[in-house]
C-alpha positions in Angstrom: 46.7 80.4 78.2 48.2 80.0 74.8 50.1 76.7 74.9 51.2 73.7 72.9 50.6 70.2 74.3 51.9 66.8 73.4 51.4 63.4 75.0 52.3 59.8 74.1 51.8 56.2 75.3 53.8 53.2 74.3 52.0 49.8 74.3 55.3 47.9 74.6 56.2 49.6 77.9 59.1 51.5 76.3 60.0 55.0 77.5 58.4 57.9 75.6 60.4 60.9 76.7 62.1 61.4 73.3 58.7 61.5 71.6 57.4 64.1 74.0 60.7 66.1 73.8 60.6 66.3 70.0 56.9 66.9 70.0 57.3 69.9 72.2 60.3 71.3 70.4 58.2 71.4 67.2 55.8 73.6 69.1 58.2 76.1 70.6 56.3 78.8 68.6 53.2 78.2 70.8 54.9 79.2 74.1 58.3 80.6 74.9 57.9 81.4 78.6 58.2 77.9 80.1 58.1 74.2 79.3 57.5 71.0 81.2 57.7 67.2 80.8 56.0 64.5 82.8 56.3 60.7 82.7 54.4 57.9 84.4 55.9 54.4 84.9 52.9 52.7 86.3 53.5 53.7 89.9 54.9 57.3 90.0 54.7 60.6 88.2 58.1 62.1 87.3 58.3 65.7 86.3 60.7 68.4 85.0 59.8 72.1 84.6 61.8 75.1 83.5 61.5 78.6 82.1 62.0 79.6 78.4 61.9 77.5 75.3 62.4 73.8 75.1 66.2 73.6 74.8 68.3 71.8 72.3 69.6 68.5 73.7 72.3 66.3 72.3 71.3 62.7 71.6 73.4 61.6 74.6 71.6 64.0 76.8 68.2 62.7 75.7 69.3 59.2 76.9 70.2 60.8 80.3 66.7 62.2 80.5 65.3 58.7 80.0 66.6 58.0 83.5 65.1 61.2 85.0 61.7 60.7 83.3 61.1 57.0 83.0 57.7 55.8 81.9 55.8 54.5 78.9 53.2 57.4 79.2 54.2 61.0 79.0 52.8 64.5 78.5 54.3 67.9 78.0 53.6 71.6 77.6 55.0 74.8 76.3 53.3 77.9 77.7 52.7 81.6 77.1 50.6 83.3 79.7 47.1 84.6 79.1 46.2 84.3 82.8 48.1 84.7 86.1 51.2 86.7 86.7 54.3 87.0 84.5 57.2 87.3 86.9 59.7 84.4 86.9 58.5 82.9 90.2 54.9 82.9 89.1 55.8 81.6 85.6 57.7 78.6 87.1 54.9 77.9 89.5 52.4 77.9 86.7 54.4 75.8 84.4 52.7 72.6 83.2 52.1 69.7 83.4 50.6 69.9 86.9 49.9 67.1 89.4 47.1 67.1 91.9 45.5 64.6 94.3 42.3 64.3 96.3 41.4 61.6 98.8 43.5 59.0 97.1 42.9 60.0 93.5 45.8 61.4 91.5 45.9 63.2 88.3 48.5 64.8 85.9 47.3 67.3 83.3 48.5 69.5 80.5 46.2 72.2 79.1 45.8 74.6 76.2 43.2 77.3 76.3 41.7 79.8 78.7 38.9 79.8 81.2 36.3 82.6 81.5 34.5 81.7 84.8 37.7 81.5 86.9 36.2 83.3 89.9 33.3 80.8 90.1 35.7 77.8 89.7 38.0 79.1 92.4 35.1 79.5 94.8 34.1 76.0 94.2 37.5 74.4 94.5 39.7 76.6 96.8 38.7 74.8 100.1 39.4 71.3 98.9 42.7 72.3 97.2 44.2 74.7 99.7 47.6 72.9 99.2 47.4 73.8 95.5 47.5 77.6 95.2 45.9 79.0 92.1 48.6 80.1 89.5 46.8 79.7 86.2 43.8 78.1 84.5 45.3 74.6 84.3 45.0 74.4 88.1 41.3 75.0 87.9 40.7 72.4 85.2 42.7 69.8 87.2 40.8 70.7 90.5 37.4 70.5 88.8 38.1 67.3 87.1 39.4 65.7 90.3 36.3 66.8 92.2 34.0 65.4 89.6 36.0 62.2 89.4 35.8 61.7 93.2 32.0 62.1 93.0 31.3 59.8 90.0 34.3 57.4 90.0 34.0 57.6 86.2 36.3 59.6 83.9 33.7 60.1 81.2 31.1 61.5 83.7 33.7 63.7 85.3 34.7 65.1 81.9 31.0 65.6 81.0 30.5 67.8 84.1 33.6 69.8 83.3 32.5 70.4 79.7 29.1 71.7 80.9 30.3 73.8 83.9 33.5 75.4 82.5 33.1 78.5 80.3 36.1 78.9 78.0 38.4 77.0 75.7 40.3 73.9 76.7 42.1 71.1 75.0 43.6 68.7 77.6 45.8 65.7 77.8 46.2 63.9 81.1 47.1 60.7 83.0 45.2 59.3 85.9 46.8 57.6 88.9 45.6 54.3 87.5 47.5 54.8 84.3 44.6 55.9 82.0 45.9 58.2 79.3 43.2 60.6 78.0 42.5 63.7 76.0 39.5 65.9 75.5 38.3 69.1 74.0 35.7 71.7 75.1 32.3 71.5 73.5 33.2 74.1 70.9 36.6 72.7 69.9 38.1 76.1 70.0 41.7 74.9 70.4 43.4 72.3 68.2 44.1 68.7 69.3 44.9 65.8 67.0 45.8 62.1 67.5 48.2 59.8 65.7 50.3 56.7 65.9 53.8 55.4 65.1 54.2 53.3 61.9 54.5 50.1 63.9 51.4 51.1 66.0 53.4 50.7 69.2 52.9 54.3 70.2 49.9 56.5 70.3 50.1 60.3 70.6 48.1 63.5 71.0 49.3 66.9 69.8 48.2 70.5 69.4 49.6 70.5 65.9 50.2 67.8 63.3 53.8 69.0 62.8 54.7 67.3 66.1 53.4 64.0 64.8 55.4 64.6 61.6 58.6 65.3 63.5 58.2 62.0 65.3 57.5 60.1 62.1 53.9 59.4 63.3 50.8 59.0 61.1 48.0 61.5 61.8 44.7 59.6 62.6 42.1 62.3 63.4 41.4 65.7 64.9 39.4 65.3 68.1 35.8 66.5 67.7 34.4 69.3 69.9 33.1 67.7 73.1 35.0 64.5 72.5 36.9 62.4 75.1 39.5 59.8 74.0 40.8 57.3 76.6 43.9 55.2 75.7 45.1 52.1 77.6 47.1 49.0 76.8 43.9 47.6 75.3 43.6 50.3 72.7 41.7 53.5 72.6 38.1 54.5 73.1 36.5 57.6 71.5 33.4 59.0 73.3 31.3 61.9 72.1 30.5 63.5 75.5 28.5 66.5 74.2 26.0 65.5 71.6 25.6 67.8 68.5 28.2 70.4 69.7 28.6 73.7 67.9 32.1 73.8 66.5 33.9 77.2 66.9 37.6 76.6 65.9 39.9 79.6 66.5 40.4 81.4 63.2 43.6 83.1 64.5 45.3 79.7 64.3 45.1 79.9 60.5 46.4 83.5 60.3 49.2 83.5 62.9 49.5 81.0 65.7 49.9 77.6 64.0 53.1 76.5 62.1 52.6 76.8 58.3 53.5 73.1 57.9 50.8 71.9 60.3 47.4 70.7 58.9 43.9 71.4 59.9 41.2 69.2 58.3 43.7 68.0 55.8 44.8 71.4 54.6 48.3 72.8 55.2 48.2 76.1 57.0 50.6 77.6 54.5 48.1 76.8 51.7 45.4 78.7 53.5 47.6 81.7 54.1 48.5 81.8 50.4 44.8 81.9 49.6 44.5 84.8 52.1 47.0 86.7 49.9 45.1 86.0 46.7 41.9 87.1 48.4 43.3 90.5 49.3 44.5 91.1 45.7 41.0 90.5 44.5 39.5 92.8 47.2 41.9 95.8 46.6 42.6 95.9 42.8 43.3 99.7 42.8 46.0 99.4 45.4 47.6 96.5 43.5 47.7 98.7 40.3 49.6 101.4 42.2 52.3 99.1 43.7 55.7 98.1 42.4 56.8 95.4 44.8 55.6 92.9 47.4 57.3 92.6 50.8 56.4 90.4 53.7 56.8 90.7 57.4 58.6 87.5 58.1 57.8 84.8 58.7 54.0 84.7 59.2 53.5 87.1 56.3 55.6 85.1 53.9 52.9 82.6 52.7 50.4 85.3 52.0 53.0 87.2 50.1 53.3 84.2 47.8 49.6 84.4 47.3 49.7 88.1 46.5 52.5 87.5 44.1 50.7 84.7 42.3 47.4 86.6 42.0 48.9 90.0 41.1 52.0 89.2 39.1 54.0 91.7 41.1 57.5 90.8 42.1 57.9 89.5 45.7 61.2 91.1 46.8 62.8 89.3 49.7 64.0 92.6 51.2 62.8 92.1 54.7 64.9 89.5 56.5 64.4 87.8 59.8 67.2 87.2 62.4 66.9 83.5 62.7 68.5 83.4 66.2 66.0 85.9 67.7 63.6 83.1 68.5 60.8 84.9 70.4 57.6 85.7 68.5 56.9 89.4 69.0 53.2 89.0 69.5 53.4 86.8 72.5 56.1 88.9 74.3 55.3 91.3 77.1 54.7 94.9 76.1 58.1 96.3 77.1 59.9 93.6 75.1 57.8 93.6 71.9 59.0 96.6 70.0 62.6 96.1 71.0 62.5 92.5 69.7 60.9 93.5 66.4 63.5 96.2 65.8 66.3 93.6 66.2 64.5 90.8 64.6 63.8 92.2 61.1 66.3 93.8 58.8 65.3 95.8 55.7 67.5 95.7 52.6 67.2 99.4 51.8 68.7 99.4 48.3 65.9 97.0 47.2 63.0 99.2 48.2 64.3 102.7 47.8 61.8 104.8 45.8 59.4 101.8 45.5 55.6 101.6 46.3 55.3 98.6 48.5 52.6 96.1 49.3 53.6 94.7 52.7 51.9 91.5 53.8 51.2 91.0 57.5 49.3 88.3 59.4 47.4 90.7 61.7 47.5 94.0 63.5 46.7 93.7 67.2 48.2 96.6 69.0 49.9 98.3 66.1 53.2 98.9 67.9 55.3 96.4 66.1 53.8 97.2 62.7 54.6 100.9 63.3 58.2 100.0 64.0 58.5 97.9 60.8 57.0 100.6 58.6 59.3 103.2 60.1 62.3 101.0 59.1 60.9 100.8 55.5 60.4 104.6 55.4 63.9 105.2 56.6 65.2 102.9 53.9 63.5 105.0 51.2 60.2 103.4 50.5 57.9 105.8 48.6 54.6 104.2 49.7 53.7 101.4 52.1 50.4 99.6 51.7 49.7 97.1 54.4 47.9 93.9 53.3 46.6 92.3 56.5 45.3 88.8 56.2 43.4 88.7 59.5 40.4 91.1 59.5 40.4 94.1 61.9 40.4 92.9 65.5 37.7 94.8 67.3 37.3 92.8 70.5 39.3 90.9 73.1 40.0 87.1 73.1 38.8 85.1 76.1 40.1 81.8 74.8 43.8 81.7 74.9 45.2 84.6 72.8 46.6 87.4 75.0 44.6 90.3 73.6 42.2 90.5 76.5 41.2 94.2 76.8 39.6 96.6 74.4 42.1 99.3 75.3 45.1 97.4 73.9 43.4 96.8 70.5 44.0 99.5 67.9 41.1 98.2 65.8 38.6 98.6 68.7 39.3 102.3 68.7 40.1 103.2 65.1 38.9 102.5 61.6 41.4 101.4 58.9 42.1 104.9 57.7 42.9 106.1 61.2 45.0 103.0 61.8 47.0 103.8 58.6 47.8 107.3 59.9 48.8 106.0 63.4 51.2 103.4 62.1 52.6 105.4 59.2 51.1 103.4 56.3 49.5 104.9 53.1 46.7 102.4 53.5 45.7 99.4 55.7 43.9 96.8 53.6 42.3 94.0 55.7 41.1 90.8 54.2 37.3 90.5 54.5 35.8 88.1 57.0 34.1 86.3 54.1 37.4 85.8 52.3 39.0 84.4 55.4 36.2 82.0 56.0 36.2 80.8 52.4 40.0 80.2 52.4 39.8 78.0 55.5 37.3 75.6 53.9 35.1 75.9 57.0 31.6 77.3 57.3 31.3 80.6 59.1 29.4 78.9 61.9 32.3 76.4 62.5 34.8 79.1 63.4 35.4 81.3 66.4 35.5 84.8 64.9 34.7 86.6 68.2 37.6 89.0 68.1 36.5 90.3 64.6 32.7 90.1 65.0 32.0 90.5 68.7 30.0 87.3 68.7 31.4 84.8 71.3 30.6 81.1 71.3 30.3 80.8 75.1 27.7 82.5 77.3 29.8 84.2 79.9 32.4 85.5 77.5 29.6 87.2 75.4 28.2 88.7 78.6 31.5 90.1 79.8 32.4 91.4 76.3 29.2 93.3 76.0 29.3 94.8 79.5 33.0 95.9 79.2 32.4 97.4 75.7 29.7 99.6 77.1 32.0 100.8 79.8 35.0 101.2 77.5 33.0 103.4 75.0 32.1 105.6 78.0 35.7 106.2 78.9 36.2 103.4 81.5 39.9 102.4 81.9 40.2 98.6 82.0 42.2 97.3 85.0 43.5 94.1 83.4 42.3 91.1 81.5 38.5 91.3 81.4 38.0 87.7 82.5 40.3 88.2 85.5 38.8 91.5 86.7 35.0 91.1 86.1 34.4 88.2 88.5 31.0 87.4 86.9 29.3 84.0 87.0 27.2 82.5 84.2 
């Protein structure tokens, strides 16, 4: 599932709810469907879950929550579903953090990612956890970790076994019944997870994005390495490299769309990388640039690349596409029936500014094509003469198995059509994708350090690669997919 996670521990036994609250509010963009908070006071777990975004709380209300969620250790989660059902009952049941127990062992866990071998893991764990019905992948991570912890009585050994036996992406924060606060990443480090501390060093925290550390006034210390476990206690913290010499495969879609522009990965702000995406496209499509009058962006994820296009081309960036700031949902992570309706109400085009103009329109990605089609139609009806789409993320040709909800070939316009065909379908004069080489160069990573599976067809995990190849063959031959590939294939590694 696509999620945001945050956790904190205070070494002076002070309550951490406010840190977790502000840490999650800063990550509302990562999951609008549900949210949850959990605190541990040395004896008990206290938990609160609800649907929708993390709400605004007055300062007085935050103090009330200290009473509901006491404890010097806390974790939280915002979620959008990439596994399980999406009705309200199922969403609430699958809201994290989750708590589970086994033969006297207790564990609370918050998870960001997506598992591929869910069928196998369910077979291995259903019998021991009949009281904990499967609702989403976080249940399976928690079950597997508890089973291995019961066997080995050692957290590092249990995490090691999970890393080796679970196919997929997972960044995890958790608390044991003994009060150990821990975090770990899968052996490819597909999802982000960083660590930091308060200026007085009394509080230590983990977060999906650095912006949550910033909002709490914390100092960023490090990004967890692929295959790394960090355990924090009153005595300090211990970093352990569980998987030796892992192959890093960080999700490239974080740079283009998912992360906040004011977050940092490897010391670079995301907005700076997106600006470089814009410069790259100008260099790659000079003839289109010569024919254009103005730059527009699809707000807000297209704004930073628009700045890059402006700086490299010298064309004027006209702020003639405006976002309704109180429509808070991100269209990409909405359900199909809501997506186009939301984009139609979310973006307003200032017609007099673009009438008769040849536009370069910057967009972060084209996944299904439906929302882009709506946006272009609004520009056409406002009098745009030409619309050239500059898309910073290369053409998406394959599903994601790791936490972005584009999990079938059939829903991806790029898996069925080339750029010229896509342009006709969505009503553009041209669709200009940034090259894979340009994207990689802008991130500052090597190509072999990124997960580019959805744009290359090369998956970092074994079972995902196998499923993708098998389903692609069926899809090309006319097979109609029946749901998310990793939920319907039922294959084992």
